N, C-alpha and C positions, 0 to 999 in steps of 0.2 A: 448605275455604272457597271453592275454585275451582269454583263451581257456577253453574247458570243464574240463580239468584237474585242472586248478586253481580253478574253482567253486566247483568241486567235492571235492578236498582236503580241501578247506575252510569249506565246510559243514561238512565233516568228523571231522575236528578240532572242529568245534562247537559242534558236538554230543559228542565227547570225553570230552571236557571241561565242558559240561553242566551236566554230570552225578552227580557230587557232588552237584551242585545247584538243580538238580532235586530231590535228596534225601532230601535236606533241605526244598525244597518247599513242598514235601510230608509231612515232619514233621510239617511245618507251617499249612498245611491244616488239619492234625490230631489235632493239638493244638487248632485250631480255626474252628470248622466244620461249623459255621454259617457265615463265611467270606463272605462279599459282593463281587460282580463281580469287582467293581472298585478297591478294595483292592487287589483281586487276581491278576488283571492286574498290579497293582503297585508292588506287590511282584515279579512277573515275570520280570517286567520292571527293577527293581533294580538289579536282578541277571544278566539280559541281559546287562545292562549298565556296570557293573563291568567286565563281560566277554569280552566286547568290549574294555574297557579302558586298562585292564592289558596287553593283548598282544601288544597293541600300545605303552604302556609305556616300555615294554620289548624291542620292536623294536627301540624306541628312545634311550634307554640305550645302546643297541648294537651299534648303530650308533654314540652316543656321549659320553657315560660314561661307557664303557665296564668294566673298573677296579672297578668302584663303584658298578655296578650290580653284578659282580663276588664276591665281598666281602659280599654282602647282601644275595646272593642266599642260602648259608648254613642255614640261619635263617628262610627261608620260611616254611619248615615243622613245626618248633617250633611255629611260629606265628599262623598258621592255627590250630594247635592242641590246643593251649591256648585259642584262641577265640571260637572255637567250643565246647570245654569242658566247658568253662565258660557259654556259652549260653545254652548248653544242660543240664548242672548241674542245672542252674536256672529253666529251664522248668521242670526238674524232681522234684525239690523242690516244685514248684508251683503245679505240678500234685499230689504230695503226700499231700500237704496241702488242695488242692481241694477235694481230696478223703475224708480227715478227716472232712473238714468243709462243704462240699457239696455246696460251693459257686462256681460261674463261675470263671474259671482260667483267669488271665489277658491276654489280647491279645498282640501279638508282636507289638511293636511300631516302628516308623521310625528309631530310633537309633539302636534297636536290628536288624532290617532288613538290615541296612547299615553295621553293623558289620558282619552279616552273608554273605552279598555280598562280602565283602573284604575277609573274611576267605575262602570262597569257590572259589574265583577267584585268589588268591594271587599266586598260583602255575602256573597260566596262564602267569605270567611274563616271564617265560622261553620259551613260545611260540615265544617270540620276536627273539630268536635265530633261530627258524625254519623258520621264515619269513624274516630273515635278508637280503636276497638277493632281496627282493621286493623293489620297489620304494615307495615313500610316498602314492601315489594313490592306488596302489595295496594293501599295508598294510592297508589302511583305508577301502577299499572294503572288504578285508578279515575280518577285525574286525566287519564290519557291518553284514556280513553273519554269523559270530559266534554269534553275538548278536541276530539276527533274530531266529536262530536255538535254542539258549538258551531260548529265550522268549517263544516259542512254547512248548518246553519240560518242562519248569518250570510251565507254566500255566496248562499243563496236570498233573504235579506233585501235584499242589495245589488242583485241582479238585478231583484227586484220593484220596489224603489225607483227603479232606472234606468228601468224601463219606465214607471212612473207619472210619473217626472220628465220624460221626453220629452213626455208629454201635458200636464203642468202648466206647462212652460216657466218663466217668471220667478217664478212663485209657489212653486216647489219648495223654495227655500231657506227661505222663510217657514214653509212647512208642516214642513220638516225641523227647523228650529230650535224650532218649537212642540212637536214630538214629543219632542225632547230635554228640554225644560223640564218637560213632563208626566211623562216617565219619571223625572226627578229628584225631582219631587213625590211620585210613586207610591212610589219606593224609600224616600224620607224618611218618608211616612206609614206604610208597611208596617213600617219599622224602629221607628218610635215607638209604633205601636198594638200591635206584637207583644210589647212589654215587659210 
């Protein structure tokens, strides 16, 4: 099973799963255009960690708690929607206040980043079903490849957002918050229409 197709499909899974995290990373870069390199790597690392963790949790659920996972699955789109709309709405409000007061908008803290990481990766739990035939080592390597791809894509998103954020100045938080809300709605619709 250690063949080119395994690695290729794992990388493709990583690309597909990282798209929501890329968009949120872009929003974070927009919101904080002066973000330091260490924090940019931390943002990408948080998203990579959750994109690694969720498929493995899904894989464990498939192998151990299938009924529990199946009962939880219908709530995944709702959870992602609520988390991203909450964070996006908060960024919108901060952006509007920033525009009115001309003070620097607050930066995303660790708690906000963790919530974003969960919200953008929670739908990756269902990837556990697609890798259910893997043994533990293959599932782990697949998760690591997904994490590596996510890290690179999210780092690019942060830097792209930072570059755009410098040009957008005070409107960056408003745009970033709007992006998060749209991503939440897209995840929700994708989850509801996919049933």
